[in-house]
N, C-alpha and C positions, 0 to 999 in steps of 0.2 A: 504494500500500500504506500503510495507516494502522496505527498501533500501538494495540492494545487496552489498556484499563486492566488492571492486575494484578488477578487474582481475589482477593477478600477471603478470608482463611483462615477456615474454619469452626471454631468452638470445639467441642471434644469435649463431649458431654452430661454426662460425669462429670469431676470435677476430678482431676487427676493428682497422685498422692502418690508421693513417693520412698520406696521400700521398702528398708530396710537388711537385706540377707540375713543379716548376722551376728546380727541380733536374733532370727531364727527358727532359724538353724542352728548358732549357737555353743553352747558348753556352757552349760547352765542350772544355776544353783545350786539345791541341794535343801535343804529344811529337815530338821531332826533327825528329825522324825516320819516322813519318807519313806525314811529310811536304815536299814540293818540294824545290828545290834550291832557297834560298832567293835572290840571286844576280839578277836574272831576274826580280823578283818582285820589288826590289829596283830601278833598272834602269827604268822600265816602270812607276812605281809610281812617281818617280822624274820627268820624262818627262811629265806625265799627269798633275801633280800639277803645274809645271811652265807654261804649256799651259793654264790651267784654270785661273791662276793669270793674264796672258796676255790677257785674254778674247777670246782666240782662241778655247777653249774647254768648254763644259758645265760641271759644277761641279757635276751634278747628275750622270755623268758617273763614278765618283769615289766612289759613295756612298757605294757600296758593298765591297770595299777594305779598308775602314776606319771606325773607331768607330764613334758614334754619336758626341762625344766631338770634335774630329778632324774635322768632317764635318762642325759643327757650326763655329769652328775657321776659317777654310778655307773660309766658306761662308762670314764671316765678311771681310776677306782680299780681296776677289773677289769683293765685293761691294765697298770697299774703292778704289781699283785699278780702277774700272770702273768709279767711280766718279772723280778720278784724271785725267783719260784719257779724260772724257767729258769736264772738266775744261780747259784742254790744247787744246782741239779741235782735239785730236789724235784719230785715229780709232784702233780697236783691230787688232793686227797682230800676226801671228804665230811666236814665238820667234825662233831665230837661235842660237843653242848652241850645244856643245858636252859634253858628260858625261865623266868626268875624272876618277880619282882614287876613289875607294870605300873602306873605312876603316870600318871594321865591327868586332863586338865581340858578343859572346853569353854568357851573364851573367847567364842565367838559361836555363833549358831544354825547348825548344819551344819558346825562346825569342831571337831576334836579334836586336842589336842596331848598327846603321851605320851612317856614314857621307858620303854623295855622293858629290863629287866636280863637279861643272858645270861651263864650260868655255864659255863665250860669247865674242863677238868681243871686247868690251871695259871693261868688268869686269868679275870677277870670283865670284861664289857664292858657299855656302855650304848648303846642305839640310840635316838636322838631322832627322832620322826616327827610330822609335822603332816599330818593327813588333812582333806580338804575334800570336802564332798558335792557332786558334780557329776553331773547326769543320773541321779539316784536311785541312785548308788553312790559308794563312797569312792574317792578318788584321793589319793595321797601327793604333797604339794607341797613337802615338805622331808624328807629322810632324812639323818641324820648318824650314822655309826658311830664311837663314841668309844673 
């Protein structure tokens, strides 16, 4: 019995390229021209966030409009607000407020930073929001209720 020489590996007719799936399936940035008017999103998002903090809206309804970090941050605040209401014996109620002035700027293409003034009966609040255009729609990457 004699050993045969190892067969030479055939080269593929096409070169192999490493394809990074993230390049195709990750969220794609959108330019301002591809995005709708941010003012409507700012008003609705502010309204929904304040209702979620008051316990009148389920936070999961906001999940598609915010990034994961914002969702986790809001989730902590919702839990703390619910705990505070329980300690006081108060029930969740839909807050009554009006949306005031919206001050916004666009520091980069597809990015909007805004402060939305909210007026309630006894106090006024400011909600700071940063919207980024991803996959041809706005998503909030920062929300801070002051």
